[in-house]
Structures are given as structure tokens and as C-alpha cells.
N, C-alpha and C positions, 0 to 999 in steps of 0.2 A: 593812636588807639587801635587795638587789634580787633575790636568787636565790629559788628555790622548789623544792619537791619534790612528787611525786605518788605515790600508791600505787594500784595497780590489781590486782584479782583477777578474772580472767575465767573464766566457765564454758566448758568445752570446746565448740567449735562446729566446723562443717565447715571443713576446711582447704582453701584454694585451691591448685590445682596449681602456680601460679607461686611459691608459698612453702609448701613441704611441712611447715612447722613453725608452731607458734603459741606465743605467750607465755601461760603459765598464771598466773604471778604476776610482777609487775614493781615495781621501786623505781627511779624516775628522779629525777635531780637536774640542776640547771643553775645556773650563776652567771656573770653578766657581770662582767668585770674590765677596766676601761679600755674599749677597743673590741673586746676579744676575749672568747670564751666558753669555759667549762669545762662539758662535758656528760657525764653518765654514765648508765648503765643496768645494773642488776643484776637478774637474774631467772631463772626456771625456764622452759625451753622444751621442748616436747614435740611429737613427730610421728613417723610411720613406725615406731612401736614403740620409739622412743628417747626418753630424758629426759636433759636436761643442765641444770646450773646454769652461768650465764655472767655475767661482769662485763666491761663495756667502759667504759673511762674515756678521755675525750679532753681535750685542753688546747689553748689558743691557736687555737680555731676562729674563723673570721671572722664567723660568725653562729650563732645557736641552731639554725636549720634545717640548716646545714652539719654541725653536730655530730650531730644526729638522723639525718641521712642516712648519715653515716659509720658510726655505730653499727649501723644497719640492714644496711649492706653487710657489715660485719665479722661480725655475727651470722649472716647468711645463708651467707657463705663458710665460717665455722666449722662450722655444722651440716652443710653439704655435705661438707666435708673429713673430719669425724669419722665420717661414715657410710660412707666409702669404704674 
């Protein structure tokens, strides 16, 4: 199988103003199928006194990086929207 997964548990660190949240715990996965990618990220994000669990799953991405960027944009938009 050509796919993979990673686990990451991060210690809290200074949050940059451009991204007012940080991932505290993540489970990422990716799988290339034919010429397309499935990329997902499930985790706990924290910032500005808020904590959320989030899961973002993508399919038919043209590249692994495209899936990663899509997930980052969705996570950022979700955190901003839930805080308003």
C-alpha cells in the first residue's frame, strides 16, 4: 500500500496572530489512488479560550499538497465561524 498515516501530539506553544488556533493532537492520513489523492485530518484544535474536535476528509484531490491546503483552509474557516 502506498498510503500512510502520521500521529502528532504537540505541546502548546505561542499562537501566531495569522492563525489564532493550533492543533494540539492530530491524526492525518493520505492515500494515492490512480492519479488522485484522498487526504484526511482528524484532531483537537485549541485557541482563544476555545477547544474543538474536527475531522476533515477530502477525496479526488489532484495532489497530496492540494488536499493538505484544502484541509487547512476548511479548518481555519470553521474555527473562525464557530467563534462568531
